[in-house]
ROKOL-925881 format. One record per residue (C-alpha): x, y, z; residue number from 1. Coordinates in Angstrom, 3 decimals. Example, Ala and Ser with C-alpha at 12.3 -4.5 7.8 and 13.67 -1.06 7.14 Angstrom:
<node xx="12.300" yy="-4.500" zz="7.800" n="1"/>
<node xx="13.670" yy="-1.060" zz="7.140" n="2"/>
//
This chain:
<node xx="-0.139" yy="0.139" zz="-0.061" n="1"/>
<node xx="1.313" yy="3.298" zz="-1.048" n="2"/>
<node xx="2.110" yy="6.224" zz="1.469" n="3"/>
<node xx="-0.341" yy="8.573" zz="-0.222" n="4"/>
<node xx="-3.050" yy="6.002" zz="0.308" n="5"/>
<node xx="-2.271" yy="5.353" zz="3.865" n="6"/>
<node xx="-2.419" yy="8.939" zz="4.503" n="7"/>
<node xx="-5.765" yy="9.297" zz="2.711" n="8"/>
<node xx="-7.221" yy="6.470" zz="4.808" n="9"/>
<node xx="-5.846" yy="7.913" zz="8.031" n="10"/>
<node xx="-7.377" yy="11.361" zz="7.299" n="11"/>
<node xx="-10.490" yy="9.586" zz="6.527" n="12"/>
<node xx="-10.724" yy="7.812" zz="9.868" n="13"/>
<node xx="-9.672" yy="10.995" zz="11.796" n="14"/>
<node xx="-12.566" yy="12.933" zz="10.012" n="15"/>
<node xx="-14.879" yy="10.177" zz="10.951" n="16"/>
<node xx="-13.893" yy="10.351" zz="14.650" n="17"/>
<node xx="-14.338" yy="14.257" zz="14.536" n="18"/>
<node xx="-17.751" yy="13.898" zz="12.885" n="19"/>
<node xx="-18.748" yy="11.454" zz="15.419" n="20"/>
<node xx="-17.286" yy="13.357" zz="18.240" n="21"/>
<node xx="-19.047" yy="16.681" zz="17.156" n="22"/>
<node xx="-22.223" yy="14.936" zz="16.573" n="23"/>
<node xx="-22.058" yy="13.315" zz="20.174" n="24"/>
<node xx="-21.384" yy="16.730" zz="21.761" n="25"/>
<node xx="-23.990" yy="18.284" zz="19.667" n="26"/>
<node xx="-26.806" yy="16.074" zz="20.716" n="27"/>
<node xx="-25.760" yy="15.725" zz="24.471" n="28"/>
<node xx="-28.186" yy="18.105" zz="25.561" n="29"/>
<node xx="-31.055" yy="16.234" zz="23.745" n="30"/>
<node xx="-29.674" yy="12.938" zz="25.157" n="31"/>
<node xx="-29.406" yy="14.337" zz="28.910" n="32"/>
<node xx="-32.845" yy="16.025" zz="28.634" n="33"/>
<node xx="-35.664" yy="14.838" zz="30.503" n="34"/>
<node xx="-39.195" yy="14.538" zz="28.995" n="35"/>
<node xx="-41.893" yy="15.461" zz="31.314" n="36"/>
<node xx="-45.187" yy="13.970" zz="30.294" n="37"/>
<node xx="-48.014" yy="16.084" zz="31.587" n="38"/>
<node xx="-51.887" yy="15.554" zz="31.310" n="39"/>
<node xx="-53.508" yy="18.848" zz="31.308" n="40"/>
<node xx="-57.365" yy="19.711" zz="31.596" n="41"/>
<node xx="-58.304" yy="21.114" zz="28.220" n="42"/>
<node xx="-59.538" yy="24.580" zz="29.765" n="43"/>
<node xx="-55.985" yy="25.063" zz="30.785" n="44"/>
<node xx="-54.076" yy="23.985" zz="27.790" n="45"/>
<node xx="-53.409" yy="27.334" zz="26.275" n="46"/>
<node xx="-52.098" yy="28.546" zz="29.815" n="47"/>
<node xx="-49.886" yy="25.557" zz="30.184" n="48"/>
<node xx="-48.231" yy="25.997" zz="26.762" n="49"/>
<node xx="-47.225" yy="29.270" zz="27.827" n="50"/>
<node xx="-45.917" yy="28.069" zz="31.072" n="51"/>
<node xx="-44.133" yy="25.330" zz="29.186" n="52"/>
<node xx="-42.548" yy="27.972" zz="26.908" n="53"/>
<node xx="-41.326" yy="29.875" zz="29.611" n="54"/>
<node xx="-39.914" yy="26.735" zz="31.542" n="55"/>
<node xx="-38.318" yy="25.007" zz="28.577" n="56"/>
<node xx="-36.482" yy="28.290" zz="27.621" n="57"/>
<node xx="-34.672" yy="28.208" zz="31.117" n="58"/>
<node xx="-33.842" yy="24.428" zz="31.311" n="59"/>
<node xx="-32.649" yy="21.825" zz="29.117" n="60"/>
<node xx="-35.710" yy="19.776" zz="29.683" n="61"/>
<node xx="-38.902" yy="19.076" zz="27.388" n="62"/>
<node xx="-42.506" yy="18.806" zz="28.606" n="63"/>
<node xx="-45.209" yy="17.060" zz="26.615" n="64"/>
<node xx="-48.770" yy="18.073" zz="27.158" n="65"/>
<node xx="-51.842" yy="16.015" zz="26.317" n="66"/>
<node xx="-55.128" yy="17.865" zz="26.856" n="67"/>
<node xx="-58.459" yy="16.271" zz="27.406" n="68"/>
<node xx="-61.218" yy="16.108" zz="29.952" n="69"/>
<node xx="-60.276" yy="15.516" zz="33.593" n="70"/>
<node xx="-62.569" yy="12.598" zz="33.948" n="71"/>
<node xx="-61.108" yy="10.593" zz="30.943" n="72"/>
<node xx="-57.583" yy="11.361" zz="32.393" n="73"/>
<node xx="-58.444" yy="10.015" zz="35.679" n="74"/>
<node xx="-59.636" yy="6.851" zz="34.231" n="75"/>
<node xx="-56.552" yy="6.513" zz="32.043" n="76"/>
<node xx="-54.276" yy="7.197" zz="34.926" n="77"/>
<node xx="-55.879" yy="4.305" zz="37.181" n="78"/>
<node xx="-55.385" yy="1.987" zz="34.056" n="79"/>
<node xx="-51.597" yy="2.663" zz="34.153" n="80"/>
<node xx="-51.329" yy="5.737" zz="31.534" n="81"/>
<node xx="-47.613" yy="6.925" zz="31.575" n="82"/>
<node xx="-48.141" yy="10.424" zz="32.892" n="83"/>
<node xx="-45.675" yy="12.068" zz="35.214" n="84"/>
<node xx="-47.982" yy="15.129" zz="36.297" n="85"/>
<node xx="-51.855" yy="15.623" zz="36.177" n="86"/>
<node xx="-53.049" yy="19.065" zz="35.974" n="87"/>
<node xx="-56.779" yy="18.464" zz="36.837" n="88"/>
<node xx="-59.804" yy="21.216" zz="36.294" n="89"/>
<node xx="-61.051" yy="20.171" zz="39.760" n="90"/>
<node xx="-59.795" yy="18.945" zz="43.160" n="91"/>
<node xx="-61.820" yy="15.593" zz="43.575" n="92"/>
<node xx="-60.038" yy="13.599" zz="40.992" n="93"/>
<node xx="-56.338" yy="14.456" zz="42.168" n="94"/>
<node xx="-57.504" yy="13.563" zz="45.609" n="95"/>
<node xx="-58.928" yy="10.303" zz="44.661" n="96"/>
<node xx="-55.525" yy="9.345" zz="42.997" n="97"/>
<node xx="-54.028" yy="10.128" zz="46.254" n="98"/>
<node xx="-56.394" yy="8.201" zz="47.905" n="99"/>
<node xx="-55.870" yy="5.044" zz="45.928" n="100"/>
<node xx="-52.269" yy="5.419" zz="46.339" n="101"/>
<node xx="-51.692" yy="6.294" zz="42.475" n="102"/>
<node xx="-50.457" yy="10.080" zz="43.256" n="103"/>
<node xx="-48.222" yy="11.590" zz="45.691" n="104"/>
<node xx="-50.134" yy="13.391" zz="48.404" n="105"/>
<node xx="-47.264" yy="15.830" zz="49.271" n="106"/>
<node xx="-47.320" yy="16.996" zz="45.656" n="107"/>
<node xx="-51.075" yy="17.809" zz="45.969" n="108"/>
<node xx="-51.387" yy="21.709" zz="44.905" n="109"/>
<node xx="-54.212" yy="24.068" zz="43.965" n="110"/>
<node xx="-52.594" yy="25.916" zz="40.989" n="111"/>
<node xx="-55.718" yy="28.181" zz="39.880" n="112"/>
<node xx="-59.204" yy="28.712" zz="40.554" n="113"/>
<node xx="-61.122" yy="28.515" zz="37.383" n="114"/>
<node xx="-64.240" yy="30.982" zz="36.606" n="115"/>
<node xx="-67.342" yy="30.379" zz="34.475" n="116"/>
<node xx="-68.704" yy="32.723" zz="31.908" n="117"/>
<node xx="-71.893" yy="32.588" zz="29.749" n="118"/>
<node xx="-71.498" yy="33.212" zz="25.963" n="119"/>
<node xx="-74.726" yy="34.518" zz="24.144" n="120"/>
<node xx="-75.438" yy="34.919" zz="20.535" n="121"/>
<node xx="-78.192" yy="37.275" zz="21.601" n="122"/>
<node xx="-76.933" yy="39.734" zz="24.235" n="123"/>
<node xx="-79.127" yy="39.796" zz="27.660" n="124"/>
<node xx="-77.266" yy="41.527" zz="30.227" n="125"/>
<node xx="-80.454" yy="41.810" zz="32.468" n="126"/>
<node xx="-80.940" yy="38.307" zz="34.018" n="127"/>
<node xx="-78.860" yy="36.385" zz="31.594" n="128"/>
<node xx="-79.696" yy="32.991" zz="32.934" n="129"/>
<node xx="-83.348" yy="33.645" zz="32.890" n="130"/>
<node xx="-83.205" yy="34.797" zz="29.257" n="131"/>
<node xx="-82.049" yy="31.281" zz="28.130" n="132"/>
<node xx="-85.604" yy="30.320" zz="28.360" n="133"/>
<node xx="-86.242" yy="32.312" zz="25.495" n="134"/>
<node xx="-87.087" yy="30.430" zz="22.031" n="135"/>
<node xx="-84.257" yy="32.513" zz="20.559" n="136"/>
<node xx="-81.951" yy="30.365" zz="22.537" n="137"/>
<node xx="-82.378" yy="26.820" zz="21.068" n="138"/>
<node xx="-79.218" yy="25.082" zz="21.717" n="139"/>
<node xx="-76.837" yy="25.746" zz="25.012" n="140"/>
<node xx="-73.564" yy="24.001" zz="25.216" n="141"/>
<node xx="-72.032" yy="22.878" zz="28.300" n="142"/>
<node xx="-69.105" yy="20.568" zz="29.118" n="143"/>
<node xx="-70.257" yy="17.116" zz="29.878" n="144"/>
<node xx="-70.997" yy="17.164" zz="33.725" n="145"/>
<node xx="-69.870" yy="13.643" zz="34.318" n="146"/>
<node xx="-66.309" yy="13.996" zz="33.220" n="147"/>
<node xx="-65.798" yy="17.816" zz="32.969" n="148"/>
<node xx="-65.414" yy="19.788" zz="35.857" n="149"/>
<node xx="-66.556" yy="23.108" zz="34.071" n="150"/>
<node xx="-69.722" yy="21.000" zz="32.873" n="151"/>
<node xx="-70.094" yy="19.945" zz="36.475" n="152"/>
<node xx="-70.331" yy="23.425" zz="37.838" n="153"/>
<node xx="-72.417" yy="24.866" zz="34.871" n="154"/>
<node xx="-74.835" yy="22.170" zz="35.859" n="155"/>
<node xx="-74.940" yy="23.152" zz="39.599" n="156"/>
<node xx="-75.214" yy="26.767" zz="38.496" n="157"/>
<node xx="-78.254" yy="26.288" zz="36.709" n="158"/>
<node xx="-79.752" yy="23.767" zz="39.295" n="159"/>
<node xx="-79.197" yy="26.415" zz="41.947" n="160"/>
<node xx="-81.343" yy="28.937" zz="39.735" n="161"/>
<node xx="-85.191" yy="28.683" zz="40.921" n="162"/>
<node xx="-87.511" yy="29.111" zz="37.799" n="163"/>
<node xx="-90.989" yy="30.613" zz="38.109" n="164"/>
<node xx="-92.611" yy="27.337" zz="37.419" n="165"/>
<node xx="-94.828" yy="26.037" zz="40.155" n="166"/>
<node xx="-94.309" yy="22.365" zz="39.275" n="167"/>
<node xx="-92.050" yy="20.885" zz="41.879" n="168"/>
<node xx="-90.155" yy="18.763" zz="39.343" n="169"/>
<node xx="-89.217" yy="21.866" zz="37.433" n="170"/>
<node xx="-88.328" yy="24.380" zz="39.905" n="171"/>
<node xx="-84.774" yy="24.967" zz="38.686" n="172"/>
<node xx="-83.457" yy="26.412" zz="35.511" n="173"/>
<node xx="-81.597" yy="23.037" zz="34.803" n="174"/>
<node xx="-84.876" yy="21.265" zz="34.690" n="175"/>
<node xx="-86.303" yy="23.676" zz="32.198" n="176"/>
<node xx="-83.283" yy="23.926" zz="30.036" n="177"/>
<node xx="-81.863" yy="20.370" zz="29.813" n="178"/>
<node xx="-83.787" yy="19.759" zz="26.616" n="179"/>
<node xx="-82.122" yy="22.578" zz="24.850" n="180"/>
<node xx="-78.430" yy="21.563" zz="26.292" n="181"/>
<node xx="-75.790" yy="20.209" zz="23.919" n="182"/>
<node xx="-73.170" yy="18.160" zz="25.699" n="183"/>
<node xx="-69.456" yy="18.395" zz="24.752" n="184"/>
<node xx="-66.498" yy="16.125" zz="26.261" n="185"/>
<node xx="-64.770" yy="19.027" zz="27.495" n="186"/>
<node xx="-64.762" yy="22.914" zz="27.880" n="187"/>
<node xx="-62.520" yy="23.440" zz="24.756" n="188"/>
<node xx="-64.905" yy="21.902" zz="22.610" n="189"/>
<node xx="-67.614" yy="24.080" zz="23.927" n="190"/>
<node xx="-65.789" yy="27.099" zz="22.684" n="191"/>
<node xx="-65.176" yy="25.227" zz="19.386" n="192"/>
<node xx="-69.022" yy="25.045" zz="18.916" n="193"/>
<node xx="-69.180" yy="28.771" zz="19.730" n="194"/>
<node xx="-66.605" yy="29.720" zz="16.928" n="195"/>
<node xx="-68.386" yy="27.554" zz="14.293" n="196"/>
<node xx="-71.736" yy="28.955" zz="15.158" n="197"/>
<node xx="-73.825" yy="25.955" zz="15.697" n="198"/>
<node xx="-75.459" yy="27.084" zz="19.120" n="199"/>
<node xx="-76.921" yy="30.254" zz="20.610" n="200"/>
<node xx="-75.523" yy="30.184" zz="24.137" n="201"/>
<node xx="-72.858" yy="28.239" zz="26.004" n="202"/>
<node xx="-71.026" yy="28.142" zz="29.416" n="203"/>
<node xx="-67.475" yy="28.830" zz="28.771" n="204"/>
<node xx="-64.111" yy="28.988" zz="30.658" n="205"/>
<node xx="-63.514" yy="32.648" zz="31.257" n="206"/>
<node xx="-59.919" yy="31.931" zz="30.130" n="207"/>
<node xx="-61.314" yy="31.329" zz="26.678" n="208"/>
<node xx="-62.680" yy="34.759" zz="26.423" n="209"/>
<node xx="-59.995" yy="36.364" zz="24.401" n="210"/>
<node xx="-60.176" yy="33.609" zz="21.825" n="211"/>
<node xx="-63.717" yy="34.032" zz="21.396" n="212"/>
<node xx="-63.576" yy="37.923" zz="21.067" n="213"/>
<node xx="-60.976" yy="37.458" zz="18.422" n="214"/>
<node xx="-62.871" yy="34.872" zz="16.393" n="215"/>
<node xx="-66.662" yy="35.866" zz="16.568" n="216"/>
<node xx="-68.972" yy="38.648" zz="17.631" n="217"/>
<node xx="-69.630" yy="37.865" zz="21.209" n="218"/>
<node xx="-71.527" yy="38.973" zz="24.139" n="219"/>
<node xx="-69.819" yy="37.296" zz="27.355" n="220"/>
<node xx="-71.451" yy="37.570" zz="30.759" n="221"/>
<node xx="-69.081" yy="37.329" zz="33.556" n="222"/>
<node xx="-70.411" yy="35.793" zz="36.925" n="223"/>
<node xx="-69.293" yy="38.018" zz="39.945" n="224"/>
<node xx="-66.148" yy="36.777" zz="41.111" n="225"/>
<node xx="-67.090" yy="38.217" zz="44.618" n="226"/>
<node xx="-69.523" yy="35.534" zz="44.939" n="227"/>
<node xx="-66.954" yy="32.573" zz="44.415" n="228"/>
<node xx="-67.291" yy="30.262" zz="46.303" n="229"/>
<node xx="-70.963" yy="29.906" zz="46.810" n="230"/>
<node xx="-73.560" yy="27.622" zz="45.938" n="231"/>
<node xx="-74.799" yy="29.897" zz="43.163" n="232"/>
<node xx="-71.464" yy="30.316" zz="41.621" n="233"/>
<node xx="-69.127" yy="27.426" zz="42.401" n="234"/>
<node xx="-65.475" yy="28.252" zz="42.446" n="235"/>
<node xx="-63.599" yy="25.539" zz="40.256" n="236"/>
<node xx="-60.382" yy="24.570" zz="42.260" n="237"/>
<node xx="-58.049" yy="23.196" zz="39.814" n="238"/>
<node xx="-55.376" yy="20.974" zz="41.590" n="239"/>
<node xx="-52.337" yy="19.136" zz="40.083" n="240"/>
<node xx="-50.571" yy="16.212" zz="41.451" n="241"/>
<node xx="-47.368" yy="14.143" zz="40.688" n="242"/>
<node xx="-48.343" yy="10.346" zz="39.621" n="243"/>
<node xx="-46.616" yy="7.778" zz="42.080" n="244"/>
<node xx="-45.230" yy="5.786" zz="39.194" n="245"/>
<node xx="-43.358" yy="8.956" zz="37.405" n="246"/>
<node xx="-39.773" yy="8.353" zz="36.810" n="247"/>
<node xx="-39.274" yy="12.055" zz="36.686" n="248"/>
<node xx="-40.666" yy="13.281" zz="39.813" n="249"/>
<node xx="-37.660" yy="15.695" zz="40.608" n="250"/>
<node xx="-38.316" yy="17.393" zz="37.167" n="251"/>
<node xx="-42.191" yy="17.374" zz="37.911" n="252"/>
<node xx="-41.496" yy="19.083" zz="41.125" n="253"/>
<node xx="-39.306" yy="21.823" zz="39.395" n="254"/>
<node xx="-42.095" yy="22.511" zz="36.916" n="255"/>
<node xx="-44.628" yy="22.692" zz="39.829" n="256"/>
<node xx="-42.290" yy="25.422" zz="41.385" n="257"/>
<node xx="-42.245" yy="27.336" zz="38.269" n="258"/>
<node xx="-46.057" yy="27.328" zz="38.217" n="259"/>
<node xx="-46.227" yy="28.582" zz="41.865" n="260"/>
<node xx="-43.581" yy="31.204" zz="41.160" n="261"/>
<node xx="-44.433" yy="34.869" zz="40.922" n="262"/>
<node xx="-43.871" yy="34.749" zz="36.832" n="263"/>
<node xx="-45.881" yy="31.504" zz="36.546" n="264"/>
<node xx="-48.865" yy="32.925" zz="38.827" n="265"/>
<node xx="-48.847" yy="36.177" zz="37.005" n="266"/>
<node xx="-49.365" yy="34.301" zz="33.724" n="267"/>
<node xx="-52.223" yy="32.246" zz="35.164" n="268"/>
<node xx="-53.805" yy="35.233" zz="36.125" n="269"/>
<node xx="-53.499" yy="37.214" zz="33.009" n="270"/>
<node xx="-55.259" yy="34.148" zz="31.284" n="271"/>
<node xx="-58.481" yy="34.566" zz="33.183" n="272"/>
<node xx="-57.925" yy="32.877" zz="36.512" n="273"/>
<node xx="-58.298" yy="33.595" zz="40.087" n="274"/>
<node xx="-55.227" yy="32.872" zz="42.118" n="275"/>
<node xx="-55.105" yy="30.455" zz="44.923" n="276"/>
<node xx="-53.272" yy="31.558" zz="48.130" n="277"/>
<node xx="-51.917" yy="34.765" zz="46.501" n="278"/>
<node xx="-50.388" yy="35.789" zz="49.625" n="279"/>
<node xx="-48.175" yy="32.767" zz="49.691" n="280"/>
<node xx="-46.769" yy="33.075" zz="45.945" n="281"/>
<node xx="-43.099" yy="32.394" zz="46.056" n="282"/>
<node xx="-40.592" yy="34.906" zz="44.132" n="283"/>
<node xx="-39.630" yy="33.865" zz="40.714" n="284"/>
<node xx="-35.875" yy="33.028" zz="40.318" n="285"/>
//
């Protein structure tokens, strides 16, 4: 073998080593980075995406969000779904997971207080709930009360409102309006029904207001926040919890700490939520 040929092969070998080394170092962050799998209630998805963007910009870690109804996530987790963290739209399901040994009690945290608003195609700011009895409101959308906390709160709100009818079986607005009600799996799908114009009224998450204002002509009624929590306007206490089977508990806790930080809580408030324990919010680092 000639000297020139030997030099050529040696150079090719060195080039191959350099390429491999550069490739290895270039991808080391990806190799070492952990991926946090988060199940998030659909009402909170847009807010969670903003929180994730801020968190990922300061760390090497990645967060994968999966959105849906809290009830379905609860069932999936009880059957072994591989989530690390569950951001529910209520407090009941995270507490049930803790009770059944499927989530860490120490991680249980109220991260936001959700609010209901009423979208109306035809604006009726005077007694808007009673106005839903009018024939012009033929279809009223709410999230499914059996799996979606915002739907449950919507039903409780209507059940608490007494009608003018004397029949005892029809003494609440819920009983009078139930034939008009269109159920969606989750609160995000309710907003989608509003945007495509297939309904005349809907109980929406207040956090979706800006999205609806930007996409369609809307009349949105906010229920008085000073009455949260009461029987008429139930507060929607949204809690999160770390899943017991998670292999990423430290990373999950880091993300929780960011959510509870001043920056995280300010972002949540700006998206239309009430803040839990605002006097205990930690400083953002």
